[in-house]
C-alpha positions in Angstrom: 3.0 -53.0 27.1 6.0 -52.2 24.9 4.0 -51.7 21.8 1.6 -48.8 24.0 4.5 -46.7 25.1 6.2 -46.6 21.9 2.8 -45.7 20.6 2.5 -43.3 23.1 6.0 -41.7 22.6 5.6 -41.6 19.0 1.8 -39.4 19.7 4.0 -37.2 22.1 7.0 -36.4 20.0 4.4 -36.0 17.0 1.6 -33.3 18.4 4.3 -30.4 18.0 4.1 -30.8 14.3 0.6 -31.3 14.3 -0.2 -28.1 16.5 -1.2 -25.2 14.2 -0.7 -21.9 15.4 -4.0 -19.5 15.0 -3.5 -16.2 12.3 -5.5 -13.9 11.2 -5.1 -12.4 8.3 -7.8 -9.2 6.7 -7.5 -8.3 3.2 -7.9 -4.7 1.6 -10.8 -5.8 -0.5 -12.5 -8.8 -1.7 -10.7 -11.6 -2.7 -9.4 -10.7 -6.2 -5.6 -11.7 -8.3 -3.5 -9.0 -6.2 -3.9 -12.0 -2.8 -2.9 -14.6 -5.6 0.0 -15.6 -2.9 -2.0 -15.8 -0.1 -4.9 -17.5 -1.9 -2.6 -20.3 -3.2 -0.6 -21.2 0.2 -3.9 -21.8 1.7 -5.1 -24.0 -1.0 -1.6 -25.8 -1.4 -1.1 -26.7 2.4 1.8 -24.0 2.4 0.7 -22.5 5.9 0.2 -25.8 7.0 3.7 -26.5 6.9 4.6 -23.7 8.3 2.2 -24.7 11.1 -0.2 -21.8 10.9 -3.7 -22.2 10.6 -4.2 -19.0 9.2 -7.8 -17.5 8.8 -8.8 -15.1 5.8 -11.0 -12.4 6.2 -12.2 -10.1 3.4 -13.5 -6.4 5.2 -16.8 -4.7 5.2 -14.6 -1.5 4.8 -11.8 -1.0 2.8 -10.2 1.3 5.4 -11.1 -0.7 8.4 -8.6 -3.6 8.1 -5.2 -1.0 9.5 -7.7 0.2 12.2 -8.3 -3.5 13.6 -4.6 -4.8 13.5 -4.2 -1.6 15.6 -6.6 -2.3 17.7 -5.2 -5.6 18.4 -7.8 -7.6 16.3 -6.1 -9.1 13.7 -2.6 -10.5 13.2 -1.7 -8.8 9.6 -3.6 -7.0 6.9 -3.3 -6.1 3.7 -2.5 -2.4 3.0 -0.8 0.1 1.2 2.5 2.0 1.5 1.2 5.4 0.8 -1.3 4.9 2.9 1.2 3.4 5.9 3.2 6.6 6.4 0.3 8.7 7.0 -1.4 6.2 9.1 1.5 5.9 11.3 1.7 9.9 11.9 -2.1 9.9 12.9 -1.0 7.8 15.7 -1.6 4.1 14.9 0.9 1.8 16.1 1.6 -0.3 12.2 4.4 -1.5 11.1 5.4 -3.2 7.7 6.2 -6.3 8.3 6.4 -7.7 4.3 5.3 -6.9 1.2 2.9 -8.6 -1.4 3.0 -6.7 -4.7 6.2 -5.0 -4.9 5.6 -1.9 -7.6 2.8 0.5 -8.2 -0.3 -0.2 -9.3 -1.5 3.2 -9.7 -1.7 5.2 -12.4 -3.0 8.0 -14.0 -5.7 6.9 -16.7 -7.4 8.3 -19.7 -9.0 7.2 -22.7 -6.9 5.4 -25.1 -8.5 7.2 -28.3 -9.0 10.7 -26.3 -7.8 14.3 -26.4 -5.2 13.6 -23.5 -1.8 12.1 -25.1 0.0 13.7 -22.1 -0.7 14.7 -18.6 -0.2 18.6 -19.7 -3.1 18.2 -21.6 -4.9 18.0 -18.7 -5.3 21.8 -18.2 -8.4 22.8 -17.6 -9.7 19.3 -17.5 -11.4 17.1 -14.6 -9.9 14.3 -13.1 -11.7 12.0 -10.8 -10.4 10.3 -7.4 -11.7 8.1 -4.9 -9.3 8.7 -2.3 -8.3 12.3 -1.2 -5.1 12.5 0.5 -2.2 10.9 -1.3 -3.7 10.7 -4.5 -3.8 14.3 -4.8 -0.6 14.5 -3.7 0.4 11.7 -6.7 -1.4 13.7 -8.7 -0.2 17.1 -8.1 3.9 15.3 -8.6 2.6 14.3 -11.7 1.3 17.6 -13.5 3.8 19.3 -12.0 6.7 17.4 -14.0 4.5 18.6 -16.8 4.5 22.1 -15.6 1.3 22.2 -14.0 -0.5 22.7 -10.6 -3.9 20.9 -8.9 -5.1 24.7 -9.5 -5.1 23.8 -13.2 -7.6 20.9 -13.4 -10.7 19.8 -11.6 -10.9 17.5 -8.9 -14.2 15.2 -8.8 -14.8 12.9 -6.3 -16.2 9.6 -8.5 -16.1 7.7 -5.6 -15.5 4.3 -6.6 -16.4 4.6 -9.8 -12.9 5.0 -11.9 -13.4 3.5 -15.3 -16.8 4.0 -15.3 -16.9 7.9 -14.8 -13.8 8.2 -17.4 -15.6 5.9 -19.7 -19.2 8.2 -19.4 -17.1 11.6 -20.2 -17.8 12.5 -16.8 -14.2 13.1 -16.2 -11.0 13.6 -18.8 -8.7 10.9 -16.6 -8.9 9.6 -13.2 -6.3 9.0 -10.7 -5.8 5.8 -8.6 -6.5 3.6 -11.0 -5.1 0.0 -11.3 -3.0 -0.7 -14.2 -4.2 -4.5 -13.7 -7.8 -4.4 -13.6 -9.2 -0.5 -14.7 -7.4 -1.3 -18.0 -8.1 -4.6 -18.6 -12.2 -3.7 -17.6 -12.3 -1.2 -20.1 -10.5 -2.9 -22.8 -13.2 -5.8 -22.1 -16.0 -3.4 -22.4 -14.9 -2.4 -25.9 -13.0 1.6 -24.7 -9.5 1.1 -24.2 -7.6 3.2 -22.1 -4.0 3.8 -21.3 -2.2 4.5 -18.3 0.2 7.2 -17.2 2.4 5.1 -14.5 2.9 7.6 -12.0 7.1 5.8 -11.1 7.8 6.9 -14.6 6.6 10.6 -13.9 8.8 11.2 -11.2 6.8 10.1 -8.4 9.0 7.7 -6.0 8.6 4.4 -6.6 6.9 2.0 -3.8 5.7 -1.2 -2.6 1.8 -1.1 -3.7 0.4 -3.9 -1.4 1.6 -4.8 2.2 1.5 -6.6 5.2 1.5 -4.2 8.5 0.9 -5.8 12.1 0.8 -4.3 15.2 4.2 -2.2 15.7 4.1 -3.5 19.7 2.9 -6.9 19.9 3.2 -8.8 17.2 4.1 -12.4 16.7 7.6 -12.4 15.2 7.8 -16.0 14.8 4.5 -16.2 13.5 4.6 -13.5 10.5 8.1 -15.2 9.3 6.5 -18.5 8.5 3.5 -16.0 7.2 6.1 -15.0 4.8 7.8 -17.8 4.1 4.8 -20.0 3.1 3.3 -16.5 0.8 7.5 -16.5 -0.7 6.9 -20.5 -1.2 3.2 -19.7 -3.0 5.0 -17.1 -5.1 7.4 -19.5 -6.2 4.5 -22.0 -7.3 3.1 -18.9 -9.2 6.3 -18.0 -11.3 6.3 -21.6 -12.4 3.1 -22.7 -12.7 1.2 -19.6 -14.2 -2.0 -21.8 -15.4 -2.0 -24.3 -12.5 -1.6 -21.9 -10.5 -4.9 -19.7 -12.1 -6.7 -22.8 -12.2 -6.0 -23.2 -8.6 -7.5 -19.6 -7.7 -10.3 -19.4 -10.0 -11.2 -22.8 -8.5 -11.8 -21.3 -4.7 -15.0 -18.9 -6.3 -17.6 -18.9 -9.1 -16.8 -14.7 -9.4 -13.3 -15.1 -9.7 -13.5 -17.4 -12.6 -14.1 -14.8 -15.8 -12.4 -13.1 -18.1 -11.7 -10.0 -16.2 -10.1 -11.8 -13.4 -7.9 -14.1 -15.9 -6.2 -11.0 -17.4 -5.6 -9.2 -14.1 -4.3 -12.4 -12.7 -1.3 -12.4 -15.5 -0.8 -8.8 -15.7 -0.6 -9.1 -11.6 1.7 -12.5 -11.4 5.1 -10.1 -12.7 4.4 -7.7 -9.8 4.6 -10.2 -6.6 7.0 -9.7 -4.5 9.2 -12.7 -5.1 11.7 -12.0 -1.6 8.4 -10.6 0.9 9.7 -10.8 4.1 12.5 -8.0 1.7 12.8 -4.5 2.2 14.2 -1.1 0.6 14.9 1.2 3.3 15.7 4.1 0.8 12.3 3.3 -0.9 10.4 4.0 2.4 12.7 7.3 3.3 12.0 8.2 -0.6 8.0 8.6 0.1 8.7 9.7 3.3 10.1 11.9 2.1 7.8 12.7 -1.0 4.8 13.2 1.2 6.8 15.4 3.8 7.6 17.8 0.4 3.6 17.5 0.0 2.8 19.1 3.1 0.9 15.7 4.1 2.7 14.9 7.2 4.4 17.2 9.6 7.7 15.6 9.6 9.3 12.6 8.6 9.6 9.3 10.2 13.0 7.4 10.4 12.6 4.3 8.8 12.5 1.6 11.3 9.5 3.2 12.8 7.7 2.4 9.4 9.0 -0.9 8.3 11.5 -3.8 9.5 12.5 -6.9 8.2 11.7 -9.5 10.3 14.2 -12.4 9.3 16.6 -9.3 11.2 14.4 -8.9 14.2 
């Protein structure tokens, strides 16, 4: 009887430790090295350590994840800081609650051996893009730094065919290319590219990839634990780059190729070491940039765009 009671007491005490809170995370695209901390946290059991069972879902349409979070159909989504500013002005009840990739990946990409030695050389040329709005504003700012305007170039919508359109000569440059992917892709294809980094061309720096949650219904405690798990995963990646790559690449056959391995190495130093931390000035500056570019009607205070969940 005594043994039975002790066993029951142990079970009652242990059961809360075994309980896992269900959480849904929508990626911004198919799984790739940008998502390293999420995949490593999943594979190493770090989410479980923090009482979470995280369902990671790749979207059918990359524009859907923030909308689904706003509709209450997912807890978190990976998205982009520039787009978040616009989405909030469009009325979506979203907030940045964490950072995945802490610096811009976007760049103005040209051929390394082509005629474009500076953005100033794009006068009269063609520039490809995939997503209008923010990308056009970014390009306009880069061109302005070199004495040009958007009227000095021809914009060509190349859909998602950024590097192929550049390598084929369809355009002279593309905006919106990711320095950790398109540069490596072009090099592997034997057509080296060169990046003009937007943050070095007068654009306010920003967080490339962020976690967004519903501004009114988010579970702050659950999000805090999620960010602790991904912080632990990031530390593991930094300390064990080769082992973490092997774990990541082992999750799906299509990830274990040269492009992803190169991208992994280039992305590793760009992960946010403190995903919950935020820079108020960075969000204020980018909001002001979008307002100056005429993309938003007014300037929102930072607390309507991003929060530090550790302070909530």
